[in-house]
N, C-alpha and C positions, 0 to 999 in steps of 0.2 A: 595653860589655855584649855578651855572646855572642848567638848566633842560636838559634832553636828548630829542632831537628833530629828527624826521624822516621827511626829506624834499624830495619831489618828483616834478621834473620839467624836461620836455624833452629838454628845452633850456639850453645848457651848460653854456652860459654867465650868464643867470638869476640865474641858480642854484648856480654858483660860487659866484655871488654877494650876494645873500641871505645868503649863508653859511658864508661868511666873516662878514656880519652884525651880525649874531647870535653869531659868535665867539667873536666879540667885547664885547658882553654882557655876555661872559663866558658860553655860552651854548655849550653842547656837541652835535654835529650834524652828522647825518648819511644821506648822500645825494644819491638819486637814480634818474633814469631818466624815470621810467614808473610806472604805477599802479600795474603791476604784480610784480615788484621788491618790492613795498611796502608790498604786501601780503607775499612775501618771507622773508622780513626782520623784519616784525612787531613782537613785543613781549611785555610783560608786563613791560619791563624796560623803554619804551618810555613814555614821559609825554605829548608830543604834536605831532600832524601830520600836516605839512604844505603841502597842496596838490593842485597841479595845476589842473585845470579842463580840458583844451584842450590838451590831450596827445594821441598819436597814440596807437593803439592796445586796450588799456583799459583806458577810460577817468576817470576824478576824481569822477564823480557821480557813475560810475560803480564800481570803487574801494571802495567807501564808502558803497555801497550796500553790497559788499562782506565782508567788515569789520563788518557791522551790523549783517550779517548772522552768522559770527563767534563770535558775542557778544563781540567785542573788544571795551572796554569802555574808549577810549582815545579821548580827544577833537580834532576835525579836523578844521583847518583854511583853507578855500578854497582860492586859489590864481589864478586870471585870468586877462588877458589883455583885455578881452571883456566883461565887466560887463553889466548886463541887469537885469530888474525886473524879467524876466522869470528864469534866473539863480539863483537869490536871493531866489525866492520862492521855487525852487527845492532844493536848498541847505538847507533851513530851514526845508523843508519837510523830508529830509533824516537825519536830526538831526545834521547838521554841527554847530559848536560852533560860527563861525563868517565867514565873507565874505570880502575879500580884493582884491583890484585891483592893478595891476602892470603896469608900474614900481613903486617901492616903493619910494614915495616922502618924506613922513614924517617918518623918521626912528624911532623917539621916540614913535610915535603912534603905529607903527608896533611892537616895543618891548613891549609896554604896553599890547597890545592884546595877544602877545605870553605869557607874564607873567600871564595874567588873565586866559588864557587857561590852563597853567601849574598849577595855583592855584586851578582851578576846578578839575584837575586831582588829586591833592593831597587831596582835599576834598573827592572825590569819593573813593580814596584808604582808607582814614580814615573811611569813612562810611562803606566800605566793610569789613574792619578789625573789626570795632565795631559790625557789624551784625554777622560776623563769631564768634566773642567772645561771643556775646549774645546768639547765637544759641548753642554754646558749653556749656555755662553756663546753658541754659535752659535744654539741653539734660542731663547734669550732675545732675541738680536738679530733673528732671523728673525721672532719674534712681534712685537717692537717695530716692525720695518719693515712688517710686514703691517698693524698697527694704523695706522701713519702713512699707508700707502698707501690704506687704507680712508677715513681722514679726508680725505686729499687728493682721492680720488675723489668723496667727498660734497661737499667744497668746490667742486670743479670742476663737479659736477652742479648745485649751487645757483647757481654763477656763470653757467653756461650758461642755466639757467632764468630767472635774473634778466635776463640780456641779451636773451633772446627776449621776455620780457614787456615790457621797455622798448621794444624795437623794434616790437613789436605795437601798443603804445599809440601810438607815433608814426605808424604806418601808419594806424590807425583815425582818429586825429586829422586826418590829411591827407584821408582819404576823406570824413569827416563835414563838411568845409568845402563839399562839393559834393553836393547832394541827388541828383544823377544817378549819382555813383560810390559813395555810401554803401552799405556792406554788400558791395561787390564782392569784397573779399579773403575775407570770411567765406564767401560763397557759393562762390567758386572753391575754397577749402580743403575745404568740405563735399563739393562735386562730385568733387574729386580723390580724396578718401578713399573715396567710394563706388565710383568707378571702379577705384581701386587694390585695394580689397578684392575687388571682383568679378573683377579680373584675377589674383587669388590672389598678391599680393605678400607677401613675408615681413615680419615685424614690423620689422626694421631699415629696410627700404625704406619702410615706412609712416611711420616717424618722419621720415625724410629728405623724403618727399613732403609731409608736413604742414608742415614748416618752409619748404620751398621755395615752397609755395603761399602761406603767410602773408606771405612777403617777395618774391614775384615782381615786384611793382610798387614796391618800396621806393626804386628809383632816381628815381621821380617826386617824392620829397621835395625834391629840389634843382632841380626844373624849375618854371618860372613857371606857377602855377596858372591864370592868365588864358589861357594857351595851351591847357591841358587843358579848361577850361570854355567855350572859345569856341564860339559857335553858328555853324554854317555850315562851309564848307570851309576847311581850314588852308592857309596859304601854304607854298611849298616850304621856306622857312626854318623855319617852325613845325613842319612835319612832320619835318624833319631833327632838330630839337631833341627832339621826342617820341621819335624812334627811338633816341635816345641812352640812354633810361632802363634798358634791359637791361645795358648796359656800366656805367653809373653804379651800378646796384644791385649788380652783381658786385663793383665796387670798394669799396662800403660793407661788403660781407660779407667781403672779402679778409682783414682782420686776424683774423677769427674762425676759427681753424684747425679748430675742431670742426664747421664748416659748409662744408668743402671741396666736397663733392658738391652741396650746396645752391647754392653760388656758381655752379657751372657750369650748373646747371639754370636759375637766374635769368638768367644771361647769354644762354641759348639758347631762352628760352620764346617767342620770336617767330621762330625758325627754322622752315623748312618741310621736309617730307620730300623735295621735289624740289631742295632746295638754293638756292632763290631768296629765302629769308628774310633776317633781319638779326639781329645785326650782322656775323656771320662768314660767312654764306652756306654753312653746312654742311648736310648732309642725310643721308638713308639710315641706314646703320649708325653714323654719327657721333652720331646722336641716340639717347640711351638711353630706356628705357621710361618713366622718370619724367618726362623732358622731354616726351615725346610725349603723356603724360597731361595735363600742364598746358597744352600748346598747345590741346588739344581743349576742356577745361573752361573755360579763359580765353576762348576764342572763343565758346563757347556762352553764357557769362554776358553777354558783350558784346552778343551778338545778341538775347538775351531781356530785356535791361535797357533801360529807357527812357533816352534821351539827349536833350539840349536841341537837337540838330540832326537827330534822326530818331525815329520811333516804334519800339517794340520788336517782335520777332517772337514768335510763339507757340512753345512747346516743339516742336510737331510740325514747323513750318516751319524752326526752327533745326536740328533733327535732319536734316531734308531737305538743308539747306545743308551740314552736316557731311559727309553721305554724298556730296554732289556734289563736295566737295573732297577726299574720301578718295583716297589714292594719290598726290596731288600735294602737298597741304598737311598732311593728317592720316594717321595710321596706320589703315588700313581695319579691321583686327581690333578695335582699341581703340574705334573709332567705333561698331561694331556692339554691343560690350559696353556702351558708354555709352548708346547709343540704347535698348537694352533696359531699362537701369536707369532712365533718365529717363522714358521713355514709360510704364513700368509703375508709376511713383510717382505718377502722376496730377497732383496739385496742387503738386508740389514746386516751391517758389519761383516760383509764378506771379506775374506782375506785374499 
């Protein structure tokens, strides 16, 4: 079956002759007499445009320029009785498929060029269809991947939440075995969040601070409770065992890759600003703000909580002790922020 061709020539005899030639080769031809009529008739149904150059009102070059502006991707065969190098160069510059002279002497050659132009059109349509299908498939795969990523994120979030809840339950269970340590983690967490918010931490840091506070003492899960609950002074061996809980806690957190920052804070929550703490003896700029916060609130709660080997301090005396150790053990600026928060809260966690 032939192609659908749009023929434009202002010469009635020429137009009729070319139309008959194309019909012989079974092409469907729509013939018009001007460039403007080409623009009126053109549609995606056509395979080839045979376009005379010298036409009144709108010549072939002007017509092709308009087709290009409309992004009409149909091969154009220019047809003219006044062939010249200048015309050929301009035709190529505008993107014409081929350039023919009239009268048509070699009918077979004319038909071959029309067929080649039609084949190019079919190739362009196949390419366009392929690109559209590929784009559709890519969009579908992208949407599918986005949905899977969303489900994975939700699953990961649920898994993280479940892990945190389980570990929190274990931590609470451990503390509740000793009336003197019961509630310590809850209070440290609350104090840490108060200090963190007062220090204007961003939301991501607050999340990390909350988790690190909740699990800062989780290493004590594997330490003999009789050592923790012992009344009186600990032996050097017992004290050495107690001092291992930050390292043990960090080891427990190690497999949970979503808590990398929390792991480091847990390991270092007994370090000091002057570098004389444990387990690594780091200090100064090596201690980030979140670690500095927990060292303050952990010490404050330890001082204000009743123990079986000593009485608890009042909030005022505990704050005084924090200030005394500011610059060596604690961050001075954070101590002052915490002092304002605690002392202005009145009865907050009074023993």
